[in-house]
N, C-alpha and C positions, 0 to 999 in steps of 0.2 A: 504494500500500500504506500503510495506517495501522497504527501500532503503539501498543500500550498503554504501553510503557515508553520511557524515553529511550534514545538510541543504537540505535534500530531493534531494540528488544528486547521481549520479552513476546508476548502474543497479537497476531496480525496479522489485518487485514481487507483483503481484496483487493477493490477497486472494479472490477467488471466492466462496469458500465453507464457511459455517457457522462454521465448525470445521476443524482444521488442527492439528492433534495430533503429527505429526512428519514432520518437514520441510525438513528433509534430502532428501526425495524422490523428492522434488521440486528443490533441488540444492540450497537452501537458508538457510540451518541450520547454525546458529552462524555467520551470515553475516550482519544482519541489524544494521545500525548505526543511522537511523532516520526512522520516519514513519508518515503516514497520515491516520487518521480515517475519512472516508467520511460519515459514518452513524452508529448509534448504539454505544454500549459500548463493548469493547473487552478486554479480558484477554490474556496477553502474558506471557509466562513462559520460564525460562532458560533451562529446561529439557523437553524431550519428554513426551507426555501424561499428560501435565499440572502439572508437578512436578517442584521442585526447587524453585527459586525465581520467584514470579508472581506479576504482576502489572496490574491494570485496566486503560485503556485509553478511553476517550470519544472523540467525534467529534473534529477535529482540526489537526493542524500540530505540530509535535514534531521534531524539527530540530536536537536535540541531545537527546540521551537516557540516563537514569541513569546508572551509572557504573555497577550496578547489571544486566542490560540487554544489554548493549552496546556490539555488536558482540556476543551475547549469546542467542538470542531468538531461541528456538527449537520447540515451539508449540504455538498455539493461537486459540481462539474461541470467537465468539460473545456470550456475556452473557445476553444482553438485547437490545431491539431496542431503548428504551428511558431510561433516568436516572432512575434506579430501586428504588431509595429511596425517591421519591417525594410524595409517597402516604403512607397512614397508612398501616403497614404490615398486611397481612391476615394470622394470625397464625392458625394452625390446631386446631379445636375445639372451636375457638373464634366465638362469635355471634355478 
């Protein structure tokens, strides 16, 4: 959930898709000042198609966003359902 105001206030936008390469079509480009992640780990970026400044957010409330993303989120996607670094990496060719 993305919120226009700080402290999870104002108009909210629910991300129903796993991938949102451009929030402009949803009318929420560069509008989020806070967010809530209800499940999984999400990457949000300042530019469309996951470019620019990008940060990962896990489950929880984020009543304020870092300056690099405050009113600047233009794309987002779920990157993993669970914390992706809790297991030994499975590198290609490793046995």
